[in-house]
C-alpha positions as CSV (number, residue, x, y, z in Angstrom):
1,D,7.7,98.7,96.0
2,E,5.1,99.3,98.7
3,I,3.3,101.9,96.6
4,E,3.2,99.3,93.7
5,R,2.0,96.6,96.1
6,L,-0.8,98.7,97.4
7,G,-1.7,100.1,94.0
8,A,-1.8,103.6,95.5
9,C,-2.5,106.7,93.4
10,I,-2.2,110.5,94.0
11,G,-5.6,111.5,95.4
12,D,-6.5,108.2,97.0
13,T,-8.1,107.7,100.4
14,V,-6.1,105.1,102.4
15,V,-6.5,103.2,105.7
16,I,-3.7,103.9,108.2
17,R,-2.8,102.2,111.4
18,R,0.0,102.8,113.9
19,A,3.0,100.5,113.5
20,G,5.3,100.1,116.5
21,D,5.0,103.1,118.8
22,V,4.4,106.0,116.5
23,I,5.0,105.2,112.8
24,P,1.9,105.4,110.6
25,K,1.6,102.6,108.2
26,V,-0.6,102.6,105.1
27,V,-2.5,99.4,105.2
28,S,-4.7,99.6,102.2
29,V,-6.3,101.8,99.5
30,V,-10.1,102.5,99.6
31,T,-10.6,102.1,95.9
32,S,-14.3,102.8,96.2
33,K,-13.4,106.4,97.2
34,R,-10.9,106.9,94.3
35,P,-11.6,110.2,92.5
36,G,-11.9,110.3,88.8
37,D,-8.8,112.5,88.5
38,A,-6.5,110.2,90.5
39,E,-3.0,110.0,89.1
40,A,-0.4,107.2,89.1
41,I,2.6,107.7,91.3
42,I,5.6,107.8,88.9
43,F,9.1,108.3,90.4
44,P,11.3,110.7,88.5
45,R,14.1,109.5,86.3
46,R,15.9,112.8,86.5
47,C,16.4,115.3,89.4
48,P,13.7,117.9,89.4
49,V,16.2,120.6,90.4
50,C,19.3,120.0,88.2
51,N,18.0,117.4,85.7
52,S,20.8,114.9,86.5
53,E,20.1,111.2,86.5
54,V,18.7,109.6,89.7
55,E,19.7,106.2,91.0
56,R,18.1,103.7,93.4
57,E,20.4,101.2,95.0
58,A,19.0,97.6,95.1
59,D,18.7,97.4,98.9
60,E,17.2,100.9,99.5
61,A,13.9,102.7,98.9
62,I,15.7,106.0,98.3
63,Y,16.2,107.6,94.9
64,R,19.4,109.8,94.9
65,C,20.3,112.6,92.5
66,L,23.7,111.9,90.9
67,G,24.4,115.6,90.2
68,G,26.6,116.2,93.3
69,L,27.6,119.8,93.7
70,V,26.1,120.5,90.2
71,C,22.8,120.2,91.9
72,A,21.7,123.4,93.7
73,A,19.5,121.5,96.1
74,Q,22.4,119.3,97.2
75,R,24.7,122.4,97.6
76,K,22.0,124.1,99.8
77,A,21.7,120.9,101.9
78,A,25.4,120.6,102.3
79,I,25.8,124.2,103.3
80,R,22.9,124.0,105.8
81,H,24.5,120.9,107.4
82,F,28.0,122.5,107.5
83,A,26.6,125.6,109.3
84,S,24.4,123.7,111.7
85,R,24.8,124.0,115.5
86,R,26.4,120.6,116.0
87,A,28.8,121.1,113.0
88,M,30.5,124.5,112.4
89,D,27.8,126.4,114.4
90,I,27.6,129.5,112.1
91,E,25.0,131.6,113.8
92,G,22.9,133.7,111.4
93,L,23.2,131.5,108.4
94,G,19.6,130.3,108.2
95,D,17.9,128.3,105.5
96,K,16.5,131.4,103.6
97,L,19.9,133.0,103.5
98,V,21.5,129.8,102.2
99,D,18.9,129.7,99.5
100,Q,19.6,133.3,98.5
101,L,23.4,132.8,98.5
102,V,23.2,129.7,96.2
103,D,20.4,131.2,94.0
104,E,22.4,134.4,93.5
105,G,25.5,132.4,92.5
106,L,27.5,133.6,95.5
107,L,28.1,130.0,96.9
108,E,29.4,127.0,94.9
109,S,30.5,125.0,98.0
110,V,30.9,125.4,101.7
111,A,34.4,126.8,101.2
112,G,32.8,129.8,99.5
113,L,31.4,130.9,102.9
114,Y,34.8,132.1,103.9
115,T,35.3,134.3,100.8
116,L,31.9,136.1,101.0
117,K,32.3,139.9,100.7
118,R,30.5,142.4,102.9
119,E,29.3,144.3,99.8
120,S,27.8,141.3,98.2
121,L,25.9,140.4,101.4
122,L,24.6,143.9,101.8
123,D,23.0,143.6,98.3
124,L,20.9,140.6,99.4
125,E,17.3,141.1,100.5
126,R,16.7,141.5,104.2
127,M,20.4,141.8,105.0
128,G,21.3,145.0,106.8
129,S,24.7,146.1,107.9
130,K,24.3,144.6,111.5
131,S,23.1,141.2,110.1
132,V,26.0,141.1,107.7
133,D,28.6,142.1,110.4
134,N,27.2,139.4,112.7
135,L,27.4,136.8,110.0
136,L,30.9,137.7,109.1
137,A,31.9,137.5,112.8
138,A,30.2,134.1,113.2
139,L,32.1,132.8,110.1
140,E,35.4,134.1,111.6
141,R,34.6,132.4,115.0
142,S,33.8,129.1,113.2
143,K,37.4,128.9,111.9
144,H,38.4,127.6,115.3
145,T,36.8,124.2,115.7
146,T,37.5,120.6,116.6
147,L,38.4,117.7,114.4
148,P,35.2,115.8,115.2
149,R,33.1,118.8,114.4
150,F,35.0,119.3,111.1
151,I,34.6,115.6,110.0
152,F,30.9,115.7,110.9
153,A,30.4,119.1,109.1
154,L,31.7,117.7,105.8
155,G,28.5,115.7,105.4
156,I,30.2,112.4,104.4
157,R,27.5,109.8,103.8
158,E,26.7,107.7,106.9
159,V,29.1,109.7,109.1
160,G,27.2,111.2,112.0
161,E,28.5,112.8,115.2
162,A,29.4,109.6,117.0
163,T,31.3,108.2,114.0
164,A,33.1,111.5,113.5
165,L,34.1,111.4,117.1
166,N,35.4,107.8,116.9
167,L,37.4,108.6,113.7
168,A,39.0,111.7,115.4
169,N,39.9,109.7,118.5
170,H,41.3,106.8,116.6
171,F,43.5,108.8,114.1
172,G,44.1,112.0,116.0
173,N,44.7,114.2,113.0
174,W,43.2,114.9,109.6
175,E,46.2,113.7,107.6
176,A,46.2,110.3,109.2
177,L,42.5,109.9,108.6
178,V,42.8,110.8,104.9
179,A,45.7,108.4,104.4
180,A,43.9,105.5,106.1
181,S,43.1,102.4,103.9
182,E,39.7,100.7,104.1
183,S,41.2,98.0,106.3
184,E,42.6,100.6,108.7
185,L,39.2,102.4,108.8
186,L,37.5,99.1,109.7
187,K,39.5,99.0,112.9
188,V,37.6,102.1,114.2
189,D,34.7,101.4,116.6
190,D,31.4,101.1,114.8
191,I,32.9,101.5,111.3
192,G,31.7,98.8,108.9
193,P,32.5,98.1,105.2
194,I,29.8,100.5,103.9
195,V,30.9,103.5,106.0
196,A,34.6,102.7,105.2
197,D,33.8,102.7,101.5
198,H,31.9,106.1,101.8
199,L,34.9,107.6,103.6
200,R,37.4,106.4,101.0
201,Q,35.2,107.6,98.2
202,F,35.2,111.1,99.8
203,F,38.9,111.1,100.4
204,D,39.6,109.9,96.8
205,S,37.4,112.6,95.3
206,R,39.4,115.4,93.9
207,T,36.3,117.7,94.1
208,S,35.8,116.9,97.8
209,M,39.4,117.3,98.8
210,D,39.7,120.6,96.8
211,V,36.9,121.9,99.1
212,V,38.7,120.7,102.2
213,T,42.0,122.4,101.0
214,A,40.1,125.6,100.3
215,L,38.6,125.5,103.8
216,R,42.0,125.0,105.4
217,E,43.5,127.8,103.3
218,A,40.7,130.0,104.5
219,G,41.9,129.5,108.1
220,L,39.9,126.6,109.5
221,Q,42.0,124.9,112.2
222,W,41.7,122.6,115.1
223,P,43.9,121.0,117.7
224,N,45.1,117.5,116.9
225,L,43.9,116.1,120.2
226,A,41.7,113.1,120.9
227,V,38.2,114.1,122.1
228,Q,37.2,112.0,125.0
229,S,33.4,112.2,124.9
230,A,30.5,113.2,122.7
231,E,30.0,116.2,124.9
232,G,33.3,117.5,123.7
233,L,32.0,118.0,120.2
C-alpha cells in the first residue's frame, strides 16, 4: 500500500528520513531522477520457489506462500529454526548444510534429521568424516530437551520463546497442551485469540502432528516439569 501511495518503482531515487529511533522511512520519490528503465513493483501471485499461491491477509503487509512443506524454502526455514541455539541447539547444522540436505532430497521435514545416514552425509560436499560424526553426535544430544524448547522449535506461528514457556508451565506436558481447546488456551498468560487459533490449527493438522509423532518415535524426550523462568529454556 505504501509503495502504491508513493508511486515507487525499481530503480528510483528516494528521500529517506529516520522514523523513531532507528527505522528508515521512505518519505518521497525523486521522480526527476527516475531512470528510463525504471520498472513497476509488482508483487508475485505465486511463490517464486514452489509456484504455490500466495496470500495476503487484510490487516497485514506480508504475502505468505500457501505451499507449506511442499515449499523447499519453507522447509529450509523450518529446519533452521528447529536446529537453532534457542530451540534444539543442533551444533554443526548450518544454513548451507540445511540447503544441501533439502536440495539433495535428504530432508522432507525436521523429523528427517534423526534418520539421516552417515553414508549419505559423507557424500555431501564439504562433509568429512569428523564433521559428519560431530553432527550425528549433536543430533543424538538434542533428543534430550525440555518441553518449552520443543514447543518453540516447532515454529508454530506467533509462538516465541516466552509463549512456549508459558504454555509449558501452564499445561505441564505435551498431551495436555495438544488436547486443550481454544478457550483453555486463552487462560494462558499472554495468549490471545490469534495465537490460540494458530495453536489449534497446528494441533489439528495431520501433517504437523505426523511430524511430532515421528520426532517422538525417533527418541525426542523431555521431563514433564514446569519451567520456572526463561533462563531455564
